[in-house]
Rosetta silent file (secondary structure, phi, psi, omega in degrees, C-alpha in Angstrom):
SEQUENCE: MILKNQISRASLNISLLLFLFASLFIHPIPALAWEVQDHALPNFEEFSNSVQNGEANLLRGVYVSNILALPVIQQPSGRAVYVSNNDGEVTQFGMASRYGNVGLLAHNHLAGRSFSRLAPGQEVRLVYGDGKVEYFIVTQVLRYQALEPNSPWSSFRDLNDKDETLSVEQVFKRVYFGDRHVTFQTCIEANGIMSWGRLFVLAIPKSEYTRLTHKALAAQ
SCORE:     score description
SCORE:     0.000 S_00000001
   1 L     0.000  -41.797  179.202  146.152  103.492  131.788 S_00000001
   2 H   -61.210  -44.887  180.000  143.196  103.107  134.180 S_00000001
   3 H   -62.227  -41.457  179.784  143.828  106.585  135.625 S_00000001
   4 H   -62.184  -41.811  178.982  144.100  108.030  132.118 S_00000001
   5 H   -65.742  -37.927  179.109  140.771  106.465  131.134 S_00000001
   6 H   -65.088  -41.451  178.439  139.136  107.796  134.314 S_00000001
   7 H   -64.525  -40.856  179.732  140.408  111.306  133.584 S_00000001
   8 H   -63.347  -42.149  178.861  139.176  111.065  129.993 S_00000001
   9 H   -66.547  -38.991  178.574  135.721  109.968  131.151 S_00000001
  10 H   -63.271  -42.878  179.548  135.601  112.764  133.734 S_00000001
  11 H   -63.727  -40.227  178.877  136.561  115.329  131.089 S_00000001
  12 H   -63.885  -42.381 -179.692  133.893  113.933  128.750 S_00000001
  13 H   -63.400  -42.058  178.782  131.255  114.115  131.483 S_00000001
  14 H   -63.827  -43.188  178.922  132.136  117.727  132.288 S_00000001
  15 H   -61.861  -40.577  179.198  132.042  118.648  128.585 S_00000001
  16 H   -65.285  -43.495  178.948  128.651  116.974  128.236 S_00000001
  17 H   -59.742  -44.027 -179.436  127.273  118.785  131.288 S_00000001
  18 H   -65.397  -39.778  178.806  128.460  122.120  129.940 S_00000001
  19 H   -62.678  -43.547  179.533  126.962  121.403  126.511 S_00000001
  20 H   -63.952  -44.010  178.165  123.608  120.541  128.065 S_00000001
  21 H   -59.432  -46.273 -176.810  123.695  123.651  130.250 S_00000001
  22 H   -69.864  -22.128 -178.569  124.596  125.870  127.296 S_00000001
  23 H   -80.086  -14.923  178.797  121.862  124.325  125.150 S_00000001
  24 L   -59.986  131.072  172.215  119.105  125.454  127.514 S_00000001
  25 L    70.704    7.969 -179.329  116.882  128.133  125.959 S_00000001
  26 L   -64.774  -40.948 -179.640  118.821  128.388  122.659 S_00000001
  27 L  -125.444   67.877 -179.456  115.672  127.758  120.620 S_00000001
  28 L   -67.728  152.624  176.777  112.742  128.599  122.895 S_00000001
  29 L   -80.177  125.141 -177.927  109.212  128.246  121.560 S_00000001
  30 L   -61.091  152.115  177.544  107.736  131.740  121.039 S_00000001
  31 L   -70.430  149.411  173.720  104.773  132.767  123.126 S_00000001
  32 L   -68.642  158.308 -173.744  101.343  132.707  121.557 S_00000001
  33 L   -82.836   59.175  171.864   99.918  136.086  120.604 S_00000001
  34 L  -145.507  154.811 -172.742   97.723  136.543  123.655 S_00000001
  35 L   -99.833  132.484  176.288   98.304  138.230  126.945 S_00000001
  36 L   -91.059  122.213  179.875   98.247  136.436  130.270 S_00000001
  37 L   -81.256  136.156  177.360   96.613  138.539  132.946 S_00000001
  38 L   -70.848  135.797  177.885   98.278  138.518  136.355 S_00000001
  39 L  -109.859  156.488  178.220   96.097  137.044  139.078 S_00000001
  40 L   -62.168  136.002 -179.865   96.278  137.692  142.788 S_00000001
  41 L   -76.053  147.037  174.232   98.704  135.287  144.411 S_00000001
  42 L   -70.361  161.325  172.799   97.438  132.882  147.070 S_00000001
  43 L   -73.182  167.892 -171.270   98.732  133.269  150.586 S_00000001
  44 H   -63.569  -40.182 -178.616  101.581  130.955  151.488 S_00000001
  45 H   -61.634  -43.946  178.086   99.496  128.445  153.456 S_00000001
  46 H   -61.817  -44.964 -179.088   97.051  128.021  150.567 S_00000001
  47 H   -63.463  -46.907 -178.359   99.869  127.626  148.085 S_00000001
  48 H   -58.240  -45.880 -179.910  101.785  125.161  150.257 S_00000001
  49 H   -63.702  -32.879 -175.837   98.742  122.961  150.750 S_00000001
  50 H   -73.070  -24.642 -176.507   97.988  122.990  147.022 S_00000001
  51 H  -101.510  -14.960 -178.406  101.386  121.609  145.956 S_00000001
  52 L   -67.069  140.443  176.429  102.018  119.004  148.669 S_00000001
  53 L  -133.422    9.275  177.678  101.678  115.367  147.625 S_00000001
  54 L    88.179   -5.600 -177.559  103.185  113.558  150.621 S_00000001
  55 L   -90.104  112.409  178.418  106.549  112.807  148.972 S_00000001
  56 L   -68.220  147.549  176.668  109.461  113.838  151.194 S_00000001
  57 L    69.030    6.157  175.943  112.506  115.398  149.501 S_00000001
  58 L  -102.736  116.154 -179.255  110.566  116.102  146.296 S_00000001
  59 E   -69.464  127.315 -174.175  110.524  119.813  145.491 S_00000001
  60 E  -121.529  -17.791 -178.374  106.962  120.807  144.636 S_00000001
  61 E  -164.292  158.498  176.271  106.725  124.582  144.756 S_00000001
  62 E  -133.607  136.513 -174.049  108.483  127.934  145.062 S_00000001
  63 E  -135.502  130.138  172.019  106.964  131.020  146.684 S_00000001
  64 E  -132.185  117.563 -174.002  108.094  134.641  146.885 S_00000001
  65 L   -52.266  129.948  177.457  105.594  136.989  148.500 S_00000001
  66 L    66.807    5.966 -178.616  103.917  139.362  146.021 S_00000001
  67 L  -120.426  -54.912 -176.510  106.125  138.033  143.197 S_00000001
  68 E  -156.447  151.576  174.337  105.439  134.391  142.391 S_00000001
  69 E  -145.672   95.081 -167.772  103.742  131.214  143.598 S_00000001
  70 E  -127.343  132.238  170.885  104.690  128.440  141.187 S_00000001
  71 E   -65.162  150.870  178.058  104.479  124.647  141.213 S_00000001
  72 E  -114.540  131.634  173.546  107.783  122.901  140.452 S_00000001
  73 E  -113.274  160.905  178.438  108.075  119.905  138.142 S_00000001
  74 E  -100.900  153.614  178.038  111.106  117.678  137.590 S_00000001
  75 L   -67.990  137.995  176.092  112.828  117.026  134.277 S_00000001
  76 L   -60.939  150.630  179.620  111.842  113.713  132.652 S_00000001
  77 L   -56.974  131.001  177.849  114.490  111.003  132.813 S_00000001
  78 L    81.205    5.543 -179.239  117.075  111.385  130.065 S_00000001
  79 L  -122.264   75.267 -172.384  115.934  114.907  129.107 S_00000001
  80 L   -71.378  -14.978  179.014  118.541  117.126  130.717 S_00000001
  81 L  -108.933   13.556 -179.275  117.613  120.217  128.684 S_00000001
  82 L   -69.143  131.870  172.503  113.854  119.930  129.202 S_00000001
  83 L  -132.972  128.013 -175.841  112.095  123.138  130.253 S_00000001
  84 L   -56.949  139.305  174.196  108.318  123.132  130.656 S_00000001
  85 L   -98.844   11.423  176.774  106.285  124.903  127.993 S_00000001
  86 L   -93.412  131.038  176.355  103.352  125.254  130.388 S_00000001
  87 L   -71.273  151.383  176.558  102.749  128.663  131.876 S_00000001
  88 L    83.473   16.344  173.839  102.465  128.827  135.632 S_00000001
  89 L  -151.141  154.971  178.320  105.113  126.223  136.492 S_00000001
  90 E  -120.053  161.541 -176.370  108.892  125.984  136.695 S_00000001
  91 E  -112.041  130.264  175.794  111.254  123.084  136.035 S_00000001
  92 E   -77.129  130.088 -176.354  113.849  121.839  138.508 S_00000001
  93 E   -84.354  109.112 -175.345  117.255  121.632  136.814 S_00000001
  94 H   -60.333  -35.137 -178.662  118.618  118.144  137.466 S_00000001
  95 H   -61.418  -36.523 -179.200  122.241  119.131  136.784 S_00000001
  96 H   -63.905  -33.818 -178.948  122.204  121.632  139.653 S_00000001
  97 H   -63.629  -26.987  178.452  121.191  118.871  142.054 S_00000001
  98 L   -61.932  -24.975 -177.779  124.468  117.081  141.307 S_00000001
  99 L  -105.965   14.237  176.739  126.237  119.929  143.083 S_00000001
 100 L    78.775   14.056 -177.258  123.829  120.078  146.021 S_00000001
 101 L  -117.087  171.708 -177.550  122.023  123.144  144.711 S_00000001
 102 E  -114.970  117.382  175.233  118.551  123.946  143.391 S_00000001
 103 E  -106.323  132.555 -179.559  118.146  125.193  139.837 S_00000001
 104 E  -122.273  119.422 -173.830  114.757  126.539  138.726 S_00000001
 105 E  -112.662  143.461  173.399  114.181  127.015  135.001 S_00000001
 106 L  -161.451  146.577  176.619  111.408  128.773  133.085 S_00000001
 107 L   -69.736  145.993 -175.335  110.989  130.420  129.694 S_00000001
 108 L   -72.189  -13.978  176.741  110.975  134.205  129.821 S_00000001
 109 L   -95.856    0.490  177.859  107.640  134.398  127.969 S_00000001
 110 L  -120.694 -129.758 -176.423  106.032  132.060  130.496 S_00000001
 111 H   -61.943  -25.305 -178.842  106.675  131.697  134.254 S_00000001
 112 H   -65.391  -15.102  179.472  110.210  133.053  133.821 S_00000001
 113 H   -64.503  -24.586  179.061  108.870  136.542  133.246 S_00000001
 114 H   -77.364  -16.617 -179.117  108.387  136.815  137.026 S_00000001
 115 H   -64.314  -30.476 -178.241  112.102  136.118  137.617 S_00000001
 116 H   -70.199  -10.680  178.301  112.979  139.634  136.458 S_00000001
 117 H   -93.455   -3.560  177.596  111.010  140.995  139.440 S_00000001
 118 L   -75.698  144.041 -176.058  113.212  139.218  141.959 S_00000001
 119 L  -147.366  154.812  178.832  115.583  141.461  143.903 S_00000001
 120 L   -53.029  138.795  178.963  118.155  141.188  146.712 S_00000001
 121 L    98.171  -16.160 -179.796  116.605  140.859  150.164 S_00000001
 122 L   -76.190  146.001  179.626  113.468  139.010  149.073 S_00000001
 123 E   -90.426  132.667  177.543  112.596  135.755  150.840 S_00000001
 124 E  -111.621  131.138  177.702  112.280  132.586  148.758 S_00000001
 125 E  -117.560  125.846  174.482  110.393  129.588  150.153 S_00000001
 126 E  -101.138  129.193 -178.083  110.793  126.096  148.706 S_00000001
 127 E  -110.763  129.044  179.307  107.958  123.689  149.485 S_00000001
 128 E  -101.389  166.332 -173.014  108.503  119.922  149.452 S_00000001
 129 L   -59.027  -28.428 -179.367  105.948  117.186  148.983 S_00000001
 130 L   -92.318    6.845  179.091  105.704  116.408  152.699 S_00000001
 131 L    95.572   -6.983  176.895  105.174  120.066  153.631 S_00000001
 132 L   -60.516  142.822  179.767  108.778  120.796  154.570 S_00000001
 133 E  -125.557  131.340  172.770  109.789  124.405  153.802 S_00000001
 134 E  -108.291  138.506 -177.512  113.290  125.736  153.093 S_00000001
 135 E  -112.254  133.306  179.018  113.912  129.470  153.392 S_00000001
 136 E  -133.419  162.260  176.221  116.362  131.444  151.254 S_00000001
 137 E  -126.138  131.432  177.893  117.165  135.127  150.672 S_00000001
 138 E   -66.234  130.433 -179.671  117.963  136.602  147.257 S_00000001
 139 E  -123.165  -25.037 -176.119  121.499  137.999  147.229 S_00000001
 140 E  -140.087  142.681  170.844  122.533  138.335  143.570 S_00000001
 141 E  -125.154  114.165 -175.387  120.972  139.189  140.216 S_00000001
 142 E  -113.603  130.913  179.878  123.292  138.339  137.320 S_00000001
 143 E  -125.610  132.656 -178.748  122.625  139.314  133.711 S_00000001
 144 E  -132.609  142.887  170.851  124.677  138.173  130.719 S_00000001
 145 E   -94.303  129.023  174.212  124.568  138.802  126.987 S_00000001
 146 E   -80.734  115.311 -175.715  125.199  135.704  124.853 S_00000001
 147 L   -69.149  -23.385  173.006  127.687  136.925  122.242 S_00000001
 148 L  -131.270   84.396 -170.367  126.588  134.102  119.919 S_00000001
 149 L   -56.055  -27.707 -176.828  122.941  133.475  120.900 S_00000001
 150 L   -97.310    6.179 -179.792  122.519  130.398  118.676 S_00000001
 151 L  -107.408  132.479  177.534  125.735  128.664  119.738 S_00000001
 152 L   -69.643  -11.839 -179.096  125.878  126.323  122.758 S_00000001
 153 L  -110.545   21.072 -179.600  129.496  127.423  123.310 S_00000001
 154 L   -58.996  144.280  167.606  128.840  131.160  123.235 S_00000001
 155 L   -80.504  162.861 -175.559  130.842  133.446  125.498 S_00000001
 156 E  -128.609  132.319  175.017  128.874  135.754  127.778 S_00000001
 157 E   -95.059  127.016  179.301  129.332  139.452  128.517 S_00000001
 158 E   -71.500  115.162 -178.250  128.489  140.439  132.084 S_00000001
 159 L   -73.989  -13.736  174.387  125.895  143.225  131.795 S_00000001
 160 L   -87.628  -16.117  178.814  126.758  144.359  135.327 S_00000001
 161 L  -151.336   86.900 -169.837  130.430  144.700  134.331 S_00000001
 162 L   -68.297   -5.891  175.095  130.743  144.975  130.561 S_00000001
 163 L   -82.767   -9.129 -176.790  134.521  144.664  130.734 S_00000001
 164 L  -104.558  125.356  174.830  134.121  141.046  131.834 S_00000001
 165 E  -120.341  130.310 -174.817  133.519  138.258  129.308 S_00000001
 166 E  -118.991  150.333  172.799  133.060  134.703  130.558 S_00000001
 167 L   -78.052  166.630  177.846  133.086  131.268  128.943 S_00000001
 168 H   -61.557  -35.270  178.253  130.078  128.987  129.322 S_00000001
 169 H   -64.911  -41.649  179.463  132.082  126.954  131.851 S_00000001
 170 H   -65.204  -39.612  178.379  132.819  130.045  133.944 S_00000001
 171 H   -65.406  -46.280 -179.490  129.156  131.065  133.942 S_00000001
 172 H   -57.140  -47.267 -179.074  128.035  127.553  134.888 S_00000001
 173 H   -65.876  -36.733 -178.766  130.460  127.390  137.807 S_00000001
 174 H   -65.389  -36.801 -172.860  129.530  130.879  138.985 S_00000001
 175 H   -99.076  -18.555 -175.494  125.812  130.155  139.184 S_00000001
 176 H  -122.208  -12.722  175.828  125.657  126.446  140.092 S_00000001
 177 L   -88.951  170.216  174.150  128.830  125.600  142.061 S_00000001
 178 L   101.899 -174.546  179.979  129.475  126.461  145.713 S_00000001
 179 L   -60.332  159.926 -173.415  127.611  126.161  148.985 S_00000001
 180 L   -53.287  131.018  177.947  123.921  125.296  148.872 S_00000001
 181 L  -160.562  171.856  175.864  121.796  127.920  147.151 S_00000001
 182 E  -108.161  136.803  174.251  118.901  128.414  144.738 S_00000001
 183 E  -123.832  118.757  170.903  119.440  129.648  141.174 S_00000001
 184 E   -88.898  133.194 -179.257  116.562  130.946  139.076 S_00000001
 185 E  -133.716  133.000  173.574  117.439  130.863  135.368 S_00000001
 186 E  -152.274  179.891  178.945  115.677  132.254  132.314 S_00000001
 187 E   -94.131  161.119  170.537  116.477  134.064  129.070 S_00000001
 188 E  -111.887  123.800  177.641  116.693  137.771  128.349 S_00000001
 189 E   -93.412  135.285  176.823  114.970  138.806  125.120 S_00000001
 190 E  -159.309  149.375  176.675  116.397  141.771  123.185 S_00000001
 191 L    54.993   32.950  178.826  116.611  142.974  119.602 S_00000001
 192 L    76.491    7.591 -178.771  114.008  140.423  118.546 S_00000001
 193 E  -108.677  116.344 -175.696  116.155  137.515  119.782 S_00000001
 194 E   -62.260  -35.933 -176.722  114.450  135.339  122.403 S_00000001
 195 E  -108.335   37.372 -178.492  117.750  133.940  123.750 S_00000001
 196 E   -58.513  -35.733 -177.400  119.778  137.168  123.505 S_00000001
 197 E  -151.399 -174.448  179.823  120.992  136.805  127.080 S_00000001
 198 E  -131.436  141.751  174.622  120.600  134.973  130.374 S_00000001
 199 E  -115.745  129.085  175.366  119.236  136.034  133.744 S_00000001
 200 E  -125.859  131.138  175.424  120.317  134.266  136.924 S_00000001
 201 E  -120.756  122.374 -175.425  118.964  135.106  140.376 S_00000001
 202 E  -108.897  138.723  178.329  120.794  133.519  143.307 S_00000001
 203 E  -133.878  134.939 -178.782  119.451  133.036  146.829 S_00000001
 204 E  -104.801  161.463  178.964  121.317  131.640  149.838 S_00000001
 205 E   -53.755  140.901 -176.666  119.862  129.919  152.939 S_00000001
 206 H   -60.605  -35.635  179.403  118.161  132.392  155.252 S_00000001
 207 H   -63.934  -38.733  178.944  120.242  131.200  158.210 S_00000001
 208 H   -70.986  -38.704  177.419  123.453  131.934  156.313 S_00000001
 209 H   -61.144  -43.050  179.578  122.150  135.333  155.188 S_00000001
 210 H   -64.136  -41.988  179.158  121.341  136.226  158.797 S_00000001
 211 H   -62.022  -45.167 -179.053  124.791  135.103  159.949 S_00000001
 212 H   -67.162  -35.674  178.611  126.550  137.177  157.285 S_00000001
 213 H   -65.599  -45.743  178.567  124.383  140.203  158.050 S_00000001
 214 H   -62.815  -38.680  179.442  125.184  140.040  161.774 S_00000001
 215 H   -64.463  -42.410  179.627  128.872  139.616  160.961 S_00000001
 216 H   -65.162  -40.492  179.336  128.843  142.662  158.711 S_00000001
 217 H   -66.767  -37.278 -179.378  127.080  144.786  161.326 S_00000001
 218 H   -67.426  -27.568 -177.256  129.550  143.685  164.017 S_00000001
 219 H   -80.424  -11.819 -177.818  132.450  144.718  161.795 S_00000001
 220 L   -75.895    0.000    0.000  131.173  148.286  161.453 S_00000001
């Protein structure tokens, strides 16, 4: 009976996690009718100094040269689907941390608009409160159409392989499970629907990228 109750609780927790994940961005707040002008990005040293607050292990910023330089905030306690409505900052996804990974969320009409400019091979730098820097390399850009944009249990069509349709659980596991990595997540707007699809950009540790690159070259 104890084992059965433990399994039931585990199943409930997984279902809850998936529901929270799927609920992200379903009803985003539309952007105001004014245009944000792009400003020159600071150099990395300036950016790093500006986000540090002395707290070790607290993610404070993300930097990609010529693409983005954004402060990172954490989700408030008990608000697992919170995504900042402030332009110029991204939200760390607490659920991803449970699996040892880093999830970065932003609305596509705010800071998330820069996510679509990320591409394989680009270097991602994570800055922590004590000045520590983690280096990653972008390896995958995944785009999905939500077949039922207003449903938290919508299936997703892979826009890179339109013959493949995935459940919300399959998408979640693909982008947030596995060895340590960074996942950028935002919505794709199309046909007047703000949450028409989802964009995920994955980056692996730079040391692992270098190892895999050397291995591939040696195999040639």
